[in-house]
ZAMARGU-4260 file (C-alpha; in steps of 0.2 Angstrom, whole numbers, plus 5000, padded with zeros to 4 digits):
<rodrens>
0) 5446/5602/5509 | 5448/5609/5491 | 5466/5613/5485 | 5474/5630/5487 | 5468/5642/5474
5) 5480/5657/5474 | 5469/5669/5464 | 5454/5665/5475 | 5465/5667/5490 | 5472/5684/5485
10) 5454/5690/5481 | 5449/5685/5498 | 5463/5693/5507 | 5460/5709/5497 | 5442/5709/5500
15) 5443/5716/5517 | 5438/5700/5527 | 5453/5702/5539 | 5448/5718/5547 | 5454/5711/5563
20) 5471/5708/5555 | 5472/5727/5550 | 5467/5732/5567 | 5480/5720/5575 | 5493/5727/5563
25) 5488/5745/5567 | 5489/5742/5585 | 5506/5733/5584 | 5513/5747/5574 | 5507/5760/5586
30) 5514/5750/5601 | 5531/5748/5591 | 5531/5767/5587 | 5528/5772/5605 | 5542/5760/5610
35) 5553/5767/5597 | 5550/5785/5603 | 5555/5779/5621 | 5570/5770/5613 | 5577/5787/5605
40) 5585/5791/5621 | 5596/5775/5620 | 5603/5780/5603 | 5592/5772/5591 | 5592/5781/5574
45) 5576/5785/5565 | 5581/5773/5551 | 5582/5759/5563 | 5565/5763/5570 | 5557/5764/5552
50) 5565/5748/5547 | 5559/5739/5562 | 5541/5746/5560 | 5541/5740/5541 | 5548/5723/5546
55) 5535/5721/5559 | 5520/5725/5547 | 5528/5714/5534 | 5530/5699/5546 | 5512/5702/5553
60) 5505/5701/5535 | 5515/5686/5531 | 5510/5677/5547 | 5492/5680/5542 | 5494/5671/5526
65) 5504/5657/5534 | 5490/5654/5547 | 5477/5655/5534 | 5486/5641/5524 | 5489/5631/5539
70) 5471/5632/5545 | 5461/5631/5529 | 5471/5619/5518 | 5473/5601/5523 | 5488/5596/5512
75) 5505/5598/5521 | 5495/5606/5536 | 5509/5602/5549 | 5522/5610/5538 | 5514/5627/5536
80) 5508/5627/5554 | 5526/5626/5560 | 5531/5640/5548 | 5516/5651/5554 | 5522/5649/5573
85) 5540/5652/5568 | 5536/5669/5560 | 5524/5673/5574 | 5539/5671/5586 | 5549/5683/5575
90) 5535/5696/5575 | 5534/5694/5594 | 5552/5696/5596 | 5552/5711/5585 | 5538/5719/5594
95) 5545/5716/5611 | 5563/5722/5607 | 5560/5741/5608 | 5550/5741/5625 | 5562/5730/5633
100) 5577/5741/5626 | 5568/5756/5633 | 5565/5749/5650 | 5582/5742/5652 | 5594/5757/5656
105) 5609/5747/5660 | 5616/5744/5643 | 5615/5728/5634 | 5599/5717/5636 | 5602/5701/5646
110) 5590/5692/5634 | 5586/5700/5617 | 5569/5696/5612 | 5573/5696/5593 | 5587/5684/5596
115) 5575/5672/5605 | 5562/5674/5592 | 5575/5670/5578 | 5581/5655/5587 | 5564/5648/5590
120) 5559/5652/5572 | 5574/5643/5565 | 5570/5628/5576 | 5552/5627/5570 | 5557/5630/5552
125) 5569/5615/5553 | 5555/5605/5560 | 5543/5610/5547 | 5557/5606/5534 | 5559/5588/5541
130) 5540/5586/5540 | 5540/5592/5522 | 5553/5580/5519 | 5542/5566/5525 | 5527/5572/5515
135) 5536/5575/5498 | 5552/5564/5497 | 5559/5547/5499 | 5572/5554/5512 | 5563/5552/5528
140) 5572/5548/5544 | 5565/5550/5561 | 5582/5554/5568 | 5585/5569/5557 | 5582/5581/5572
145) 5598/5574/5580 | 5608/5579/5565 | 5601/5597/5566 | 5604/5599/5585 | 5622/5591/5584
150) 5626/5602/5569 | 5621/5618/5579 | 5632/5613/5593 | 5647/5609/5581 | 5645/5626/5573
155) 5644/5635/5590 | 5660/5626/5595 | 5669/5631/5579 | 5663/5649/5581 | 5670/5650/5599
160) 5686/5642/5593 | 5688/5655/5579 | 5682/5670/5589 | 5694/5665/5603 | 5708/5668/5591
165) 5703/5685/5586 | 5707/5701/5595 | 5696/5717/5596 | 5680/5715/5586 | 5670/5707/5600
170) 5679/5714/5614 | 5665/5724/5621 | 5653/5710/5621 | 5649/5699/5635 | 5650/5680/5635
175) 5631/5678/5634 | 5631/5690/5619 | 5644/5680/5610 | 5635/5663/5613 | 5618/5670/5609
180) 5624/5677/5592 | 5633/5661/5588 | 5617/5651/5593 | 5607/5662/5582 | 5618/5661/5567
185) 5621/5642/5569 | 5603/5638/5569 | 5600/5649/5554 | 5614/5641/5545 | 5607/5623/5548
190) 5590/5628/5543 | 5597/5635/5526 | 5607/5619/5524 | 5592/5608/5527 | 5581/5617/5514
195) 5595/5616/5502 | 5599/5597/5505 | 5581/5593/5502 | 5582/5601/5485 | 5597/5591/5481
200) 5594/5574/5490 | 5575/5574/5489 | 5573/5577/5471 | 5563/5593/5473 | 5573/5604/5462
205) 5558/5607/5451 | 5547/5612/5466 | 5548/5631/5466 | 5540/5632/5484 | 5556/5624/5492
210) 5567/5636/5482 | 5557/5651/5489 | 5558/5644/5507 | 5577/5641/5505 | 5579/5659/5498
215) 5569/5666/5513 | 5579/5656/5526 | 5595/5662/5518 | 5589/5680/5518 | 5586/5678/5537
220) 5603/5671/5540 | 5612/5685/5530 | 5602/5697/5540 | 5607/5690/5557 | 5625/5689/5551
225) 5624/5707/5545 | 5617/5712/5562 | 5631/5704/5571 | 5644/5712/5560 | 5636/5729/5563
230) 5637/5725/5582 | 5656/5724/5581 | 5656/5743/5578 | 5643/5747/5591 | 5638/5741/5609
235) 5633/5723/5605 | 5623/5712/5593 | 5611/5724/5583 | 5594/5720/5576 | 5594/5732/5561
240) 5600/5719/5548 | 5590/5705/5556 | 5574/5714/5555 | 5575/5717/5536 | 5582/5699/5533
245) 5567/5691/5543 | 5555/5702/5534 | 5561/5696/5517 | 5561/5678/5523 | 5543/5680/5529
250) 5537/5687/5512 | 5546/5673/5502 | 5539/5659/5514 | 5522/5666/5512 | 5523/5667/5493
255) 5528/5648/5494 | 5513/5644/5505 | 5502/5653/5491 | 5511/5643/5477 | 5502/5628/5469
260) 5510/5612/5474 | 5520/5604/5460 | 5519/5585/5456 | 5537/5579/5458 | 5545/5562/5458
265) 5556/5560/5473 | 5574/5554/5468 | 5577/5536/5475 | 5590/5537/5489 | 5602/5524/5496
270) 5602/5520/5515 | 5619/5529/5517 | 5614/5546/5511 | 5604/5552/5526 | 5620/5546/5537
275) 5632/5557/5527 | 5627/5573/5537 | 5629/5564/5553 | 5647/5558/5548 | 5651/5576/5543
280) 5645/5583/5560 | 5655/5569/5569 | 5671/5573/5560 | 5669/5592/5563 | 5666/5589/5582
285) 5680/5577/5583 | 5692/5589/5574 | 5687/5604/5585 | 5690/5594/5601 | 5707/5589/5594
290) 5712/5607/5590 | 5705/5613/5607 | 5714/5599/5617 | 5724/5612/5628 | 5708/5622/5632
295) 5700/5620/5649 | 5684/5609/5651 | 5674/5625/5655 | 5678/5633/5639 | 5663/5634/5628
300) 5673/5626/5613 | 5675/5610/5623 | 5658/5607/5630 | 5649/5613/5614 | 5660/5601/5604
305) 5657/5587/5616 | 5638/5590/5615 | 5639/5589/5596 | 5649/5573/5596 | 5638/5565/5609
310) 5622/5570/5599 | 5628/5564/5582 | 5635/5548/5590 | 5618/5544/5597 | 5611/5546/5579
315) 5625/5535/5572 | 5621/5522/5584 | 5603/5523/5580 | 5608/5521/5561 | 5619/5506/5565
320) 5604/5498/5575 | 5592/5502/5560 | 5604/5494/5548 | 5606/5479/5558 | 5587/5477/5559
325) 5586/5480/5540 | 5599/5467/5537 | 5589/5455/5548 | 5573/5459/5539 | 5581/5457/5522
330) 5587/5440/5528 | 5570/5435/5535 | 5562/5441/5518 | 5572/5428/5509 | 5570/5414/5521
335) 5556/5402/5523 | 5549/5404/5541 | 5545/5385/5543 | 5560/5376/5537 | 5573/5390/5538
340) 5578/5387/5519 | 5577/5400/5505 | 5560/5406/5501 | 5552/5409/5483 | 5559/5427/5482
345) 5577/5421/5485 | 5575/5406/5473 | 5569/5418/5459 | 5583/5430/5463 | 5596/5417/5461
350) 5588/5410/5445 | 5587/5428/5438 | 5605/5431/5441 | 5610/5415/5433 | 5599/5417/5417
355) 5604/5436/5415 | 5623/5431/5416 | 5620/5417/5403 | 5627/5404/5415 | 5619/5386/5414
360) 5609/5381/5429 | 5597/5367/5433 | 5581/5368/5443 | 5576/5353/5453 | 5558/5353/5460
365) 5554/5340/5473 | 5536/5337/5479 | 5531/5327/5495 | 5518/5314/5490 | 5502/5313/5501
370) 5508/5328/5512 | 5490/5334/5513 | 5485/5317/5521 | 5498/5320/5534 | 5491/5337/5538
375) 5473/5331/5539 | 5477/5315/5549 | 5490/5322/5561 | 5488/5340/5561 | 5497/5355/5554
380) 5510/5355/5568 | 5515/5338/5563 | 5515/5343/5545 | 5527/5357/5549 | 5538/5346/5559
385) 5538/5334/5543 | 5543/5349/5532 | 5557/5353/5544 | 5564/5336/5545 | 5563/5334/5526
390) 5572/5350/5524 | 5586/5344/5536 | 5589/5328/5526 | 5589/5337/5509 | 5601/5351/5516
395) 5613/5337/5521 | 5612/5330/5504 | 5614/5346/5494 | 5631/5349/5487 | 5640/5366/5491
400) 5636/5380/5479 | 5618/5374/5477 | 5603/5383/5484 | 5589/5374/5493 | 5573/5382/5496
405) 5554/5379/5499 | 5543/5385/5485 | 5526/5381/5492 | 5516/5370/5504 | 5525/5354/5501
410) 5537/5358/5486 | 5556/5361/5488 | 5567/5368/5475 | 5586/5366/5472 | 5595/5378/5461
415) 5610/5368/5454 | 5624/5378/5444 | 5631/5369/5430 | 5625/5357/5416 | 5610/5345/5416
420) 5620/5330/5421 | 5624/5338/5437 | 5606/5343/5441 | 5601/5325/5438 | 5614/5318/5450
425) 5609/5331/5463 | 5591/5327/5461 | 5594/5308/5463 | 5604/5311/5479 | 5592/5322/5487
430) 5577/5312/5482 | 5585/5296/5490 | 5590/5306/5505 | 5573/5313/5508 | 5562/5298/5504
435) 5560/5286/5519 | 5552/5284/5536 | 5550/5299/5548 | 5546/5298/5567 | 5535/5313/5571
440) 5528/5315/5589 | 5529/5296/5591 | 5521/5292/5574 | 5530/5284/5560 | 5526/5292/5543
445) 5532/5285/5526 | 5537/5299/5514 | 5540/5297/5495 | 5547/5312/5485 | 5543/5315/5467
450) 5555/5326/5457 | 5556/5335/5441 | 5572/5343/5433 | 5572/5358/5421 | 5588/5367/5414
455) 5593/5384/5407 | 5596/5386/5393 | 5590/5369/5386 | 5572/5370/5392 | 5568/5389/5396
460) 5576/5406/5396 | 5568/5414/5411 | 5566/5409/5429 | 5547/5409/5427 | 5549/5397/5412
465) 5560/5385/5422 | 5548/5385/5437 | 5534/5381/5425 | 5544/5367/5416 | 5549/5359/5432
470) 5531/5360/5439 | 5524/5352/5423 | 5537/5338/5424 | 5533/5334/5442 | 5514/5333/5438
475) 5518/5321/5424 | 5529/5311/5435 | 5515/5309/5448 | 5503/5304/5435 | 5514/5291/5427
480) 5521/5284/5444 | 5539/5290/5441 | 5550/5295/5455 | 5560/5307/5445 | 5558/5315/5428
485) 5567/5327/5416 | 5557/5340/5407 | 5552/5333/5390 | 5545/5345/5376 | 5532/5331/5370
490) 5525/5331/5388 | 5525/5350/5389 | 5515/5350/5373 | 5502/5339/5382 | 5502/5351/5396
495) 5500/5366/5384 | 5486/5357/5376 | 5477/5355/5392 | 5479/5373/5396 | 5472/5378/5380
500) 5457/5367/5382 | 5455/5374/5399 | 5455/5392/5392 | 5442/5386/5379 | 5431/5378/5393
505) 5431/5394/5403 | 5425/5404/5388 | 5412/5390/5385 | 5405/5390/5402 | 5403/5408/5409
510) 5401/5409/5428 | 5383/5414/5427 | 5378/5399/5416 | 5375/5410/5400 | 5380/5406/5383
515) 5398/5409/5377 | 5402/5426/5369 | 5414/5418/5357 | 5407/5402/5350 | 5420/5402/5336
520) 5434/5401/5349 | 5427/5389/5361 | 5414/5379/5351 | 5397/5374/5358 | 5389/5364/5372
525) 5376/5352/5365 | 5364/5339/5373 | 5361/5321/5367 | 5347/5312/5373 | 5345/5293/5376
530) 5328/5286/5378 | 5322/5276/5393 | 5308/5262/5390 | 5296/5254/5401 | 5301/5235/5400
535) 5283/5229/5401 | 5276/5238/5386 | 5290/5246/5377 | 5283/5264/5379 | 5296/5278/5381
540) 5294/5285/5399 | 5309/5297/5399 | 5326/5302/5392 | 5343/5305/5399 | 5352/5321/5394
545) 5370/5319/5391 | 5382/5333/5387 | 5394/5334/5372 | 5406/5347/5367 | 5406/5352/5349
550) 5424/5358/5348 | 5430/5369/5334 | 5445/5358/5330 | 5442/5341/5339 | 5424/5338/5333
555) 5411/5330/5345 | 5420/5328/5362 | 5413/5315/5374 | 5411/5319/5393 | 5426/5310/5398
560) 5436/5322/5386 | 5432/5337/5397 | 5423/5333/5413 | 5440/5330/5422 | 5445/5348/5418
565) 5428/5354/5423 | 5429/5345/5440 | 5447/5350/5444 | 5446/5369/5439 | 5429/5374/5447
570) 5418/5374/5432 | 5405/5362/5438 | 5392/5375/5443 | 5392/5384/5427 | 5391/5367/5417
575) 5377/5361/5428 | 5367/5377/5426 | 5369/5377/5407 | 5364/5358/5405 | 5349/5361/5417
580) 5343/5376/5407 | 5346/5367/5390 | 5337/5351/5396 | 5322/5361/5403 | 5320/5371/5387
585) 5319/5355/5377 | 5307/5347/5389 | 5296/5363/5387 | 5297/5361/5368 | 5292/5343/5369
590) 5277/5347/5381 | 5272/5361/5369 | 5272/5348/5355 | 5261/5336/5364 | 5274/5324/5369
595) 5279/5327/5388 | 5294/5317/5393 | 5304/5316/5410 | 5321/5322/5407 | 5335/5315/5418
600) 5351/5326/5421 | 5367/5320/5430 | 5373/5329/5445 | 5391/5328/5451 | 5397/5327/5469
605) 5402/5346/5469 | 5384/5351/5463 | 5376/5340/5477 | 5386/5350/5490 | 5380/5367/5483
610) 5367/5373/5495 | 5361/5386/5482 | 5357/5372/5470 | 5338/5370/5475 | 5335/5388/5473
615) 5343/5388/5455 | 5333/5373/5450 | 5317/5381/5456 | 5322/5397/5446 | 5325/5387/5430
620) 5309/5377/5432 | 5299/5393/5433 | 5309/5401/5419 | 5305/5388/5407 | 5287/5384/5414
625) 5291/5365/5416 | 5283/5355/5430 | 5295/5348/5443 | 5289/5331/5440 | 5297/5332/5422
630) 5314/5334/5429 | 5324/5320/5436 | 5341/5322/5444 | 5353/5308/5445 | 5366/5307/5460
635) 5379/5294/5464 | 5383/5286/5481 | 5400/5293/5480 | 5393/5311/5479 | 5383/5308/5495
640) 5398/5301/5504 | 5409/5316/5502 | 5398/5326/5514 | 5383/5317/5519 | 5375/5330/5530
645) 5375/5344/5517 | 5371/5332/5503 | 5356/5325/5512 | 5350/5343/5515 | 5351/5347/5497
650) 5343/5331/5492 | 5328/5334/5504 | 5326/5352/5497 | 5325/5345/5479 | 5313/5331/5484
655) 5302/5344/5493 | 5301/5354/5477 | 5293/5338/5468 | 5309/5334/5458 | 5312/5316/5455
660) 5329/5309/5461 | 5338/5294/5456 | 5353/5285/5463 | 5365/5282/5447 | 5378/5268/5446
665) 5369/5259/5460 | 5380/5245/5467 | 5397/5253/5464 | 5397/5263/5480 | 5401/5258/5498
670) 5386/5261/5509 | 5371/5259/5497 | 5359/5252/5510 | 5362/5266/5523 | 5359/5279/5510
675) 5343/5270/5503 | 5336/5272/5521 | 5341/5290/5523 | 5338/5298/5506 | 5322/5303/5499
680) 5324/5295/5481 | 5312/5288/5468 | 5323/5277/5458 | 5338/5266/5457 | 5349/5264/5441
685) 5358/5248/5442 | 5376/5250/5434 | 5379/5242/5417 | 5393/5231/5425 | 5379/5220/5433
690) 5367/5221/5418 | 5379/5217/5403 | 5382/5199/5406 | 5366/5193/5416 | 5363/5181/5402
695) 5379/5171/5404 | 5383/5175/5422 | 5372/5167/5436 | 5380/5178/5449 | 5376/5194/5440
700) 5358/5188/5437 | 5356/5184/5456 | 5362/5202/5460 | 5350/5210/5448 | 5335/5199/5454
705) 5339/5204/5473 | 5341/5222/5468 | 5324/5222/5459 | 5316/5215/5474 | 5324/5227/5486
710) 5319/5242/5475 | 5301/5236/5474 | 5300/5233/5493 | 5306/5251/5496 | 5293/5258/5483
715) 5307/5263/5470 | 5308/5260/5452 | 5323/5250/5445 | 5331/5256/5429 | 5344/5244/5420
720) 5358/5253/5411 | 5368/5245/5397 | 5355/5235/5389 | 5362/5230/5372 | 5353/5215/5366
725) 5335/5207/5366 | 5340/5192/5377 | 5346/5204/5391 | 5330/5214/5389 | 5319/5198/5390
730) 5328/5192/5405 | 5326/5209/5414 | 5307/5208/5410 | 5307/5191/5418 | 5316/5198/5434
735) 5303/5212/5436 | 5314/5226/5430 | 5304/5243/5427 | 5314/5253/5415 | 5328/5249/5402
740) 5341/5260/5394 | 5354/5256/5382 | 5360/5254/5364 | 5347/5241/5360 | 5335/5255/5360
745) 5345/5270/5354 | 5362/5278/5356 | 5362/5296/5364 | 5356/5307/5349 | 5352/5325/5347
750) 5334/5331/5350 | 5329/5331/5332 | 5335/5313/5329 | 5327/5308/5345 | 5310/5315/5338
755) 5312/5305/5322 | 5316/5289/5333 | 5300/5293/5343 | 5290/5294/5327 | 5296/5277/5322
760) 5292/5270/5338 | 5275/5276/5337 | 5273/5268/5320 | 5280/5252/5327 | 5296/5252/5317
765) 5311/5244/5325 | 5326/5256/5326 | 5343/5248/5327 | 5358/5259/5332 | 5376/5255/5332
770) 5385/5257/5349 | 5392/5274/5351 | 5399/5286/5364 | 5391/5286/5381
</rodrens>
């Protein structure tokens, strides 16, 4: 629904669309005029009749605007809907006033329609203000209605107490007249006070709409008060002033409905502010009861004061319950739900308080080694039980004044006020207490705890800095096998350097496998190729592509310098796609030059578990126009073992495409024979550890001979890696090996150097290379 457009709204109202409204207004005016003529016999003056008629027309017009606003505009619809009903009640009361007065010949009316309409209107206006409060401000309390009702009862009680001490002015009124007039004035006063309090407490001082509503309700209240005061001189509560006051209120509230909503920022409030009104009403009711202690229980002062006290007491009890629940919620928000110790939020708050005050504080981070294995082997319930038991031992060893908390899955933290020496002592005590044997559901579990210590202000100046330093120290302690370590700036430099390398790797390897956008920042990924030769005739049958990182500062980085980071931080897929794309592009170039070569590319365990890999390989083969037979993918037994079902499905899909598959580092795994039976591979690559010393070691020579025989019996090629001298090559030829690869032939070199080497091979030139990086 579009927002309110006051000019368009005014145009639509003036365009004559509501002819029905005009007819209704004319009919209402005629009915009112007829009733007024009949009421002339009861002493009503012409001025009163004219005021009533004008008030009715004004209220009817304003009601039309309010109903339009409530029905046509979605924003704050509930608020304006209640104001529309409120002023409709006022109009109905005004319209019914004269006919009932004319029909009643016994003097005062038992129930005055204008009074009933005004009370209903104030109640609905109060409810609308409460809903406006919840729409627009931060002061929103479902128990607000109890405040209003109790305040009305308290005001009626006070009014009865005051009027009871006066002589004369209301002597001609009946008991019902007095109570109805007090009810009317009290409800109006509470409505005005609610509107004013929203402006003050809710931060809506700049919203002119609320000011208009407040002014309108104040005009209605003053009109009701004037009508009552006029009635002191006549035969009872009069409506003359009331009609004018409510007409002014209707105009001001309708103007508020047509005004454009203003964007205001609600003022933050404390939980005690909404309770202030309840306490004021409680005090007023209690004092009234104390003053009226000698009155009879049937006195209106007593039972209205009692109703006020009971109502506001229920509200206060609700607030107490809410505050109790809030306190419990706050406690739970700072407590770990598994161990009952402090959680991360509470830890950070304590560290922030200490660092802001400049007080020295130590942070001890303790990590349970091999906790993941306990979860996987014994289940998460047992893991949670271990955490609770460990937290119990730690809590018993933590000195008073320190805060123990759980930071994450298996990490505990101790905030230790004081210097570094105290933090180290506490770390040693708690680590010794927590390490040991635990009995969990009948199973004995050995637990070792690794710890790291970082201190403020020596190592970091913020809570986040302390947590980072402590975490880096724990990782370093785990890598070096230390039980406990204190933060060291030199170790931190290594951590920062790894983080910097990781950032450059992420820039080097975009997720889609494309080339980096900032090569100056991250360097360049290049491929070196090592030839593979037929042992029988020395011809080149293929090459293995090996990735290198040409770093802008470190130079040419070998795979071991960056592959661990690639594996750990999820960069395997973009690296694999980049290497495959580069290798196939080079294979296409060699094929176009009339020298087709099979190119071998290594796959990691992560790649072999990627079910989308066959599709990506097919896409790259088609993109570069390379036959599937020109690509060979090398996998390891370890990669297959990590998830044999999924890995075998990926291998089968690749083999079905015509891609050649090779088991790399054969002989170093655990279940080689089983996988040779189940996997559709074409080649075995015997690990260099078996090839390098076959000349001098009969056992190695026997292993190579048996492996050659096994491969051939299965219809597979056997490739020997690590061939570095002619004697080894000659012996491999005698054992029946198919392909050799090693520094004897060439080190891994860029494609341009490999082409020069291939040209030399074609001319029969011996090319001798020095051993280099693998």
